[in-house]
C-alpha positions in Angstrom: 0.0 0.0 0.0 1.5 3.3 -1.1 2.0 6.1 1.5 -0.7 8.8 1.5 0.0 12.2 3.1 -2.6 13.6 5.4 -3.2 16.6 3.1 -4.3 14.1 0.4 -7.1 12.9 2.7 -8.9 16.2 2.8 -7.9 18.7 0.0 -10.5 17.7 -2.5 -13.5 17.1 -0.3 -16.2 19.5 -1.5 -19.7 20.0 -0.1 -22.5 17.8 -1.5 -24.3 19.5 -4.4 -26.9 22.0 -3.4 -28.1 22.1 -7.0 -28.8 18.4 -6.9 -30.4 18.7 -3.5 -32.8 21.3 -5.0 -33.5 19.2 -8.1 -34.2 16.1 -6.0 -36.7 17.9 -3.8 -38.5 19.3 -6.8 -38.7 15.9 -8.4 -40.0 14.3 -5.2 -42.8 16.9 -5.1 -44.0 15.8 -8.6 -44.4 12.1 -7.6 -47.9 10.5 -7.0 -48.1 11.1 -3.3 -49.1 14.0 -1.0 -46.2 16.4 -0.4 -43.7 15.1 2.1 -45.7 11.9 2.8 -42.7 9.6 2.6 -41.1 11.4 5.5 -37.4 10.6 6.2 -37.3 8.5 3.0 -37.5 11.8 1.0 -34.7 13.4 3.0 -32.5 10.3 2.4 -33.2 10.4 -1.3 -32.4 14.1 -1.4 -29.1 13.5 0.5 -28.1 10.7 -1.9 -28.9 12.9 -4.9 -26.8 15.7 -3.5 -23.9 13.2 -2.9 -24.1 11.3 -6.2 -25.2 14.0 -8.5 -25.1 12.9 -12.1 -24.3 9.3 -10.9 -27.5 9.1 -9.0 -28.8 6.5 -11.5 -26.0 4.1 -10.8 -27.2 0.9 -9.2 -26.5 0.9 -5.5 -23.4 -1.3 -4.9 -22.9 -1.9 -1.2 -19.9 -2.9 0.9 -19.1 -3.0 4.6 -15.6 -2.9 6.1 -15.1 -4.2 9.6 -11.8 -2.9 11.0 -10.3 -4.9 13.9 -7.7 -3.7 16.5 -6.8 -4.1 20.1 -6.5 -1.4 22.8 -3.9 -1.1 25.5 -6.3 0.6 27.9 -7.9 -2.9 28.5 -5.1 -3.2 31.1 -7.2 -1.0 33.3 -10.1 -3.4 33.5 -12.5 -1.4 31.4 -14.1 -4.4 29.6 -16.1 -7.4 30.6 -14.2 -9.4 28.0 -10.5 -10.1 27.6 -8.6 -8.7 24.7 -8.3 -12.2 23.3 -11.9 -11.9 22.1 -10.8 -9.4 19.4 -8.8 -12.2 17.7 -11.5 -14.8 18.3 -14.2 -12.5 16.8 -12.1 -11.9 13.7 -11.9 -15.6 13.2 -15.6 -15.8 13.7 -16.1 -13.2 11.0 -13.9 -15.2 8.6 -15.9 -18.4 9.5 -19.1 -16.4 8.7 -20.6 -17.0 12.1 -21.2 -13.4 13.4 -24.2 -11.2 13.2 -22.6 -9.0 10.5 -22.1 -12.1 8.3 -25.8 -13.0 8.5 -26.9 -9.4 7.7 -24.4 -8.8 5.0 -25.5 -12.0 3.2 -29.2 -11.2 3.7 -28.9 -7.7 2.2 -26.3 -8.5 -0.5 -23.6 -6.4 1.1 -19.9 -7.3 0.3 -18.1 -7.9 3.6 -14.4 -7.1 4.1 -12.6 -7.8 7.4 -9.5 -5.8 8.0 -6.8 -6.4 10.6 -5.4 -3.0 11.3 -4.1 -3.7 14.8 -5.1 -7.0 16.4 -2.6 -8.2 19.0 -1.8 -11.5 17.3 -0.3 -12.8 14.1 -3.0 -14.6 12.1 -0.7 -16.0 9.4 -2.0 -16.3 5.8 -5.8 -16.1 5.7 -7.0 -15.5 2.2 -10.3 -13.8 3.3 -8.6 -11.4 5.8 -7.2 -8.0 4.6 -4.0 -7.8 6.7 -2.8 -4.3 7.1 -1.5 -4.4 10.7 0.1 -1.2 11.9 1.0 -2.6 15.3 -0.4 -5.1 17.8 -2.9 -2.7 19.4 -2.6 0.7 20.8 -0.7 1.7 23.9 -2.5 2.3 27.2 -3.9 5.8 26.8 -4.2 6.3 30.5 -0.4 6.1 30.7 0.8 7.6 27.4 -0.5 8.5 23.9 -2.3 5.6 22.3 -0.4 6.0 19.0 2.5 7.7 17.5 2.1 10.3 14.7 3.4 7.8 12.2 1.0 5.1 13.4 -2.0 7.4 13.0 -0.9 8.4 9.5 -0.5 4.7 8.5 -4.0 3.7 9.9 -5.6 6.7 8.2 -3.9 5.8 5.0 -5.2 2.2 5.2 -8.8 3.3 5.5 -8.4 6.0 2.9 -6.8 3.6 0.3 -9.3 0.9 0.9 -12.1 3.4 0.5 -10.6 4.6 -2.8 -10.2 1.0 -3.9 -13.9 0.4 -3.1 -14.9 3.3 -5.2 -12.8 2.1 -8.1 -14.4 -1.3 -7.7 -17.8 0.3 -8.3 -19.1 0.5 -4.7 -21.5 3.4 -4.2 -22.5 2.9 -0.6 -20.0 2.1 2.1 -20.6 1.0 5.7 -17.9 1.2 8.4 -17.8 -1.2 11.3 -15.3 -2.4 13.9 -14.2 -5.0 16.4 -11.9 -4.2 19.2 -12.2 -5.0 22.9 -11.7 -1.7 24.8 -12.8 0.5 21.9 -15.9 2.0 23.7 -13.4 3.4 26.2 -11.5 5.1 23.4 -14.7 6.4 21.8 -16.0 7.7 25.1 -12.7 9.6 25.6 -12.9 11.1 22.1 -16.6 12.0 22.7 -15.6 13.9 25.9 -12.8 15.7 24.1 -14.9 16.6 21.0 -18.2 17.6 22.7 -17.1 18.7 26.1 -19.4 16.2 27.8 -18.5 14.7 31.1 -17.0 11.2 31.3 -20.1 10.0 33.1 -22.4 11.2 30.3 -20.1 9.9 27.5 -19.3 6.5 28.9 -21.7 3.5 28.6 -21.4 -0.1 29.8 -19.8 -1.3 26.5 -19.8 -5.1 26.6 -22.1 -5.1 29.7 -19.7 -4.4 32.6 -21.0 -4.5 36.2 -21.4 -1.3 38.3 -18.0 -1.3 40.0 -16.2 -1.9 36.7 -18.3 0.8 35.1 -17.3 3.3 37.7 -13.7 2.4 37.0 -14.2 2.8 33.3 -15.6 6.3 33.9 -12.6 7.1 36.0 -10.2 5.9 33.3 -11.9 8.0 30.6 -11.9 11.1 32.8 -8.3 10.7 33.7 -7.2 10.0 30.1 -9.0 13.0 28.8 -7.5 15.2 31.5 -4.0 13.8 30.8 -4.0 14.5 27.0 -6.4 17.4 26.4 -4.5 20.3 27.8 -4.8 23.8 26.4 -1.3 23.4 24.8 -2.5 20.7 22.3 -6.0 22.0 22.0 -8.7 20.0 20.3 -7.1 19.2 17.0 -8.7 16.1 15.6 -5.5 14.4 14.6 -4.0 14.9 18.1 -7.1 13.6 19.8 -7.0 10.6 17.6 -3.3 10.0 18.4 -3.7 10.3 22.1 -7.1 8.8 22.8 -8.1 6.8 19.7 -7.6 3.4 18.2 -6.1 2.0 15.1 -9.5 0.8 13.8 -11.0 4.3 14.6 -8.2 5.9 12.6 -8.8 3.5 9.7 -12.5 4.2 9.7 -11.9 7.9 9.7 -9.6 7.5 6.7 -12.4 5.5 4.9 -14.9 8.3 5.7 -12.5 10.8 4.1 -12.1 8.6 1.1 -15.8 8.1 0.7 -16.4 11.9 0.8 -13.6 12.6 -1.6 -15.0 10.1 -4.1 -18.7 11.2 -3.5 -19.9 7.9 -2.0 -22.6 7.5 0.6 -21.0 6.5 3.9 -23.2 4.8 6.5 -22.0 5.0 10.0 -22.8 2.2 12.4 -22.8 2.8 16.2 -20.8 4.6 18.8 -17.3 3.7 17.6 -17.8 4.3 13.9 -19.5 7.6 14.7 -16.5 8.7 16.8 -14.4 8.0 13.7 -16.9 10.0 11.6 -16.6 12.9 14.0 -12.8 12.8 13.8 -13.1 12.8 10.0 -15.5 15.8 10.0 -13.1 17.6 12.3 -10.4 17.1 9.7 -12.6 18.0 6.8 -15.9 19.6 7.8 -17.5 19.0 4.3 -17.3 15.2 5.0 -20.4 15.5 7.1 -22.5 15.9 4.0 -21.7 12.3 3.0 -22.6 10.6 6.3 -25.8 8.8 7.1 -26.2 7.5 10.6 -27.4 3.9 10.3 -28.9 3.7 13.8 -28.8 5.0 17.3 -26.9 2.8 19.7 -27.8 2.2 23.3 -24.4 3.6 24.2 -25.1 7.0 25.8 -22.1 8.6 24.1 -23.5 7.8 20.7 -26.4 10.1 21.2 -24.0 12.9 22.1 -22.0 12.3 18.9 -25.1 12.2 16.7 -26.2 15.5 18.2 -22.7 16.9 17.8 -22.7 16.0 14.1 -26.4 16.9 13.7 -27.2 13.5 12.2 -30.6 11.8 12.6 -30.3 8.0 12.7 -32.3 5.9 10.2 -33.1 3.2 12.8 -33.4 2.9 16.5 -33.5 -0.7 17.6 -31.8 -0.7 21.0 -28.7 -2.3 19.5 -25.1 -1.9 20.8 -23.3 -4.7 19.0 -21.0 -2.9 16.5 -19.5 -4.9 13.7 -21.3 -2.6 11.2 -24.6 -4.4 11.9 -26.7 -1.2 12.4 -25.3 0.3 9.2 -26.0 -2.7 7.1 -29.5 -2.9 8.5 -30.1 0.7 7.3 -29.0 0.0 3.8 -32.3 -1.5 2.6 -34.0 1.7 3.8 -31.5 3.8 1.9 -32.0 1.6 -1.2 -35.8 1.9 -0.8 -35.5 5.7 -0.8 -33.5 5.6 -4.0 -35.9 3.2 -5.7 -38.9 5.3 -4.8 -37.2 8.4 -6.2 -36.4 6.6 -9.5 -39.4 4.4 -10.0 -42.5 6.2 -8.8 -44.7 7.8 -11.4 -45.2 11.5 -11.5 -48.7 13.0 -11.5 -48.2 14.0 -15.1 -47.0 10.6 -16.4 -49.7 8.8 -14.5 -52.5 11.2 -15.6 -53.4 11.8 -11.9 -54.7 15.2 -10.8 -52.5 17.0 -8.3 -53.6 18.7 -5.1 -55.7 21.8 -5.5 -55.2 23.4 -2.1 
C-alpha cells in the first residue's frame, strides 16, 4: 500500500451539491403522493442525490468494512471481555458466524474484514485483509495511544481501501469495527470533542458491572485530563493519536475517502460515529456524505449524533457494533433511492394534483 500524506485525505472534499439537492426535492414533489408523505425517505433520497449528482442513476453497490484492532487501555479493567476476544471474533467473521455475516449475506452487502491492529499474528488467511500497523494501541491512561506515524498509517489504510472500493464500483460504504476496549476510546474522544462529562459519554460497553463501570468512567476522565491540555487544544489528529484506536483511525480514513469520491458513507454505532466525528473535524465537508445507520444504546453515541447533527435511520436498541446497524439501514436507503427513481409523476400517470 502506497504512502498517503494527510493533506491528500482532505484537500478535494467538497460539499455535497446544493443544486442536486434542489432538483431532487422538486422531483419528489411531482411524484404521485401527498407532499412530504414519505417522510425521512424523502430526506434520504435528497441527500443521496446531493452526494451522487449525475451518478444518481447508478445501481447501489454496497460494501461493509469491519476494522479490527486491540486497545492497550484494557489493562485498566474497562471491559467485561478479555482482549483475546478481538482475535476470536475476527476468526468468527472469517468463518461467517457473526451477526454481520448474517446481515451482509441477507442484504447483498460485500463484507471485508481488515486487521489493522489485532494483537496477534493470524498467518496467511485469504479472506482477511491484513494491514496491521502494530499489535494494538498503547494504554492511553499512561501515554498517547499511538505515534504520529501510526495514526498516519492507519488513516492511509482506510483511505486507500475506500478509494479501492470506489474504483471497484461501490457506491454505498458502511464502516464497522471489532476491538475490545474501543468503547473506552470512543468515550474519551466524545468527551474531548463535545465537552461532555465522562459519566455522560461513557456507557457499559460489553455489559460491565457497576464497580467496573465506575472504574471505566474514572479511566476515561483521567485519560482526557491527561491528554487534552490547552497546549495541544482539540485538533482532531492529536485527539485521535492520544485517545483513539487504530481501527478508529482507519474508519476515519475511509470516511474521508468516501467523501472525496462522492460515496454514501453509512456510520454504524458509537465507535464508527466517533471515527466519523474525527473525519469531520479534519474535513468539515465530509459531514454531507454521512448517514447514521442507527442510534446505539451507548449514551455517548447520542452525544456524537447531536454533535454531528445526524438523525439516525433506525433505533433498535442495539449496541453490538461490527457494522450491523449500518447494514440494516442499507435497505431503507435503497428503498428511498428506488422510490425516487421508479414512482410515477402526477403528469406521467395522468393523476390530478392537489388543488389546495
